[in-house]
C-alpha positions as CSV (number, residue, x, y, z in Angstrom):
1,M,72.2,110.7,52.3
2,K,72.5,107.4,50.7
3,L,74.7,106.9,53.9
4,K,72.2,107.7,56.5
5,L,70.0,105.5,54.4
6,R,72.0,102.3,54.3
7,A,72.8,103.1,58.0
8,F,69.4,103.1,58.5
9,C,68.7,99.8,56.9
10,A,71.3,98.1,58.8
11,I,69.9,99.1,61.8
12,I,66.7,97.9,60.7
13,I,68.5,94.4,59.6
14,L,70.2,94.3,62.9
15,I,67.1,94.8,64.8
16,F,64.8,92.5,62.9
17,G,67.7,89.7,63.4
18,V,67.4,90.3,67.0
19,S,63.8,90.0,66.9
20,C,63.9,86.9,65.1
21,Q,66.5,85.2,67.2
22,S,64.7,86.0,70.2
23,E,61.4,84.5,68.6
24,S,63.3,81.6,67.9
25,N,65.0,81.3,71.3
26,N,61.3,81.7,72.8
27,T,60.2,79.0,70.7
28,V,63.4,76.7,71.9
29,L,62.3,77.7,75.4
30,Q,58.7,77.0,74.9
31,N,59.2,73.5,73.2
32,K,61.5,72.6,76.1
33,G,58.8,73.6,78.8
34,K,56.3,71.5,76.6
35,S,58.5,68.4,76.3
36,Q,59.6,68.9,80.1
37,T,55.9,69.2,81.1
38,D,54.7,66.2,79.7
39,V,57.4,63.8,81.1
40,L,56.3,65.4,84.5
41,Q,52.5,64.6,83.9
42,L,53.2,61.2,82.6
43,Y,55.0,60.9,85.7
44,Q,52.4,61.9,88.2
45,Q,50.1,59.6,86.2
46,I,51.8,56.6,87.1
47,D,52.9,57.6,90.5
48,S,49.3,58.0,90.9
49,L,48.3,54.5,89.8
50,G,51.3,53.2,91.5
51,S,49.7,55.0,95.0
52,I,46.6,52.5,94.5
53,G,48.9,50.0,93.7
54,E,48.4,49.5,89.7
55,F,50.9,50.0,87.0
56,N,49.9,50.6,83.7
57,S,52.7,49.7,81.4
58,E,51.7,51.5,78.5
59,F,52.2,54.9,80.4
60,A,55.5,53.8,81.5
61,K,56.5,52.6,77.8
62,D,55.0,56.5,76.5
63,Y,57.3,58.0,79.6
64,I,60.5,55.8,78.8
65,T,60.0,57.3,75.0
66,K,59.3,61.1,75.9
67,T,62.4,60.9,78.3
68,E,64.6,59.5,75.7
69,E,63.4,62.1,73.4
70,F,63.7,65.3,75.9
71,T,67.1,63.9,77.0
72,E,68.4,63.8,73.7
73,K,67.4,67.3,73.1
74,Y,68.2,68.7,76.2
75,P,70.9,66.9,77.8
76,E,72.2,69.7,80.0
77,D,69.0,70.6,82.0
78,P,69.2,69.7,85.4
79,M,66.1,67.1,85.5
80,S,67.8,64.9,82.5
81,A,69.3,62.5,85.0
82,E,66.6,62.2,87.5
83,F,64.1,61.5,84.6
84,L,66.5,58.9,83.1
85,Y,66.9,57.2,86.2
86,K,63.3,56.7,86.6
87,A,62.8,55.9,83.0
88,G,65.3,52.7,84.0
89,L,63.1,51.7,86.8
90,M,59.7,52.0,85.0
91,A,61.8,49.8,81.9
92,M,62.9,47.3,84.6
93,T,59.2,47.2,85.7
94,V,57.4,47.0,82.8
95,A,60.3,44.1,81.7
96,K,59.6,42.1,84.9
97,S,55.4,42.2,84.2
98,S,55.6,41.6,80.9
99,E,54.8,37.8,79.8
100,N,56.0,38.3,76.4
101,Q,59.7,36.8,76.3
102,E,60.8,39.4,73.7
103,K,59.5,42.8,75.4
104,T,60.9,41.6,78.7
105,E,64.4,41.1,77.0
106,F,63.8,44.2,75.1
107,Y,62.8,46.8,78.1
108,S,65.5,44.4,80.4
109,Q,68.4,45.8,77.7
110,K,66.4,49.1,77.5
111,A,66.5,49.3,81.5
112,L,71.1,48.6,81.5
113,A,71.5,51.0,78.3
114,I,69.7,53.8,80.3
115,F,71.7,53.3,83.5
116,D,74.5,53.0,81.6
117,K,74.0,56.3,79.9
118,I,73.4,57.6,83.5
119,Q,76.7,56.6,84.7
120,K,78.5,58.0,81.7
121,I,77.0,61.3,80.9
122,Y,75.7,62.1,84.6
123,P,78.6,60.8,86.7
124,E,78.1,63.8,89.4
125,F,73.9,62.1,89.5
126,G,73.5,60.9,93.2
127,G,71.9,58.1,92.0
128,I,75.1,56.4,90.5
129,K,75.1,53.2,92.9
130,N,71.9,52.7,92.2
131,C,72.5,52.5,88.6
132,I,75.1,49.6,89.3
133,L,73.3,48.1,91.6
134,N,69.9,48.1,89.5
135,K,72.2,46.8,86.4
136,G,72.9,43.8,89.0
137,V,69.2,43.2,89.7
138,V,68.0,43.2,85.9
139,Y,70.5,40.3,85.4
140,D,69.5,38.3,88.4
141,D,65.9,38.9,88.7
142,I,64.7,39.5,85.4
143,L,67.4,37.6,82.8
144,H,68.4,35.2,85.4
145,D,72.1,36.0,84.0
146,Y,74.0,35.3,87.2
147,E,77.3,35.5,85.9
148,N,76.9,39.5,84.8
149,A,74.4,40.0,88.0
150,K,77.3,38.8,89.6
151,I,79.9,41.1,88.0
152,Y,77.5,44.0,89.2
153,Y,76.9,43.3,92.6
154,Q,80.8,42.9,92.9
155,T,81.2,46.4,91.5
156,F,78.9,47.7,93.9
157,I,80.6,46.1,96.4
158,A,84.0,47.3,95.5
159,K,82.7,50.8,94.8
160,Y,80.7,51.2,98.2
161,P,82.2,48.7,100.8
162,T,80.9,50.9,103.7
163,D,77.1,51.0,102.4
164,T,74.9,48.7,104.2
165,L,73.8,47.5,100.5
166,A,77.1,46.2,100.2
167,I,77.1,43.9,103.3
168,N,73.2,42.2,102.3
169,I,74.7,41.8,98.6
170,E,77.7,40.0,99.8
171,S,75.6,37.6,101.8
172,Y,73.1,37.3,99.4
173,L,75.9,36.5,96.8
174,Q,76.3,33.0,98.3
175,Y,72.8,32.2,97.3
176,L,72.6,33.8,93.7
177,G,71.2,31.7,91.1
178,K,70.1,29.0,93.7
179,S,66.1,27.8,94.0
180,P,64.4,28.6,97.4
181,E,64.7,25.0,98.1
182,D,68.5,24.9,97.4
183,I,68.4,28.0,99.8
184,L,66.6,26.1,102.5
185,A,68.5,22.9,102.1
186,E,71.7,24.9,102.5
187,I,70.3,26.7,105.4
188,E,69.3,23.2,107.2
189,Q,72.3,21.6,105.9
190,N,74.2,24.4,107.7
191,K,72.5,24.0,110.9
192,K,73.2,20.7,111.4
193,K,77.2,21.5,111.4
C-alpha cells in the first residue's frame, strides 16, 4: 500500500511540475508577444507620422529603448535584427534633428553601437551593407568626423565593389568634408582645365 501511495504521490508531483512548467512557458511566450507587439505598435505610430512628414523624437526614443530591451531578452527572435536596424535609423534621425550637442553625440553613438551589434550578432542579416554605410553617414553627416566616415565608406566600397552605391560613394569621397562653396569652386576649376 505504501508503494502505491508513493507512486501516486510521485505521479501527482510530476503532473504538477509539468503543469507549472507549462504555465511558466506560456507566461514567457505572453511576455515576449506583448513586448513584440509594443515594438511593432510604436513603429507603426512613427511610420504613420512619417507618412505625413512629421517626426516625434519621443516616440523614436521609446522605440529604441523597447527594441533594445526586446532584443536583449530575445536575441534569437527572427524580428530582432530588423527591429535593431530600424532603431539604428531612428537613433540617426534623433541625433540629426537634435539641437542639443550632447543628445546629438549620445544618439549618434547609440546608432553606431546598434549597427555594430547587428554586424556582430546577425551577420546573415540582409541589411549588413547598409549598417556599414550608415556608420559612414553618422560620422560624415552628423558628427562631421570625416576620417572615420572615410574608413566606413572605403570599407563599404571594398566589401561591395559592384554595388551602385559603391560607385557613387567613390565619387563622393573626393568631396568628403568640403563645404558646398569649396565643391563648386573645385568643379568650376576643373571645367576650366
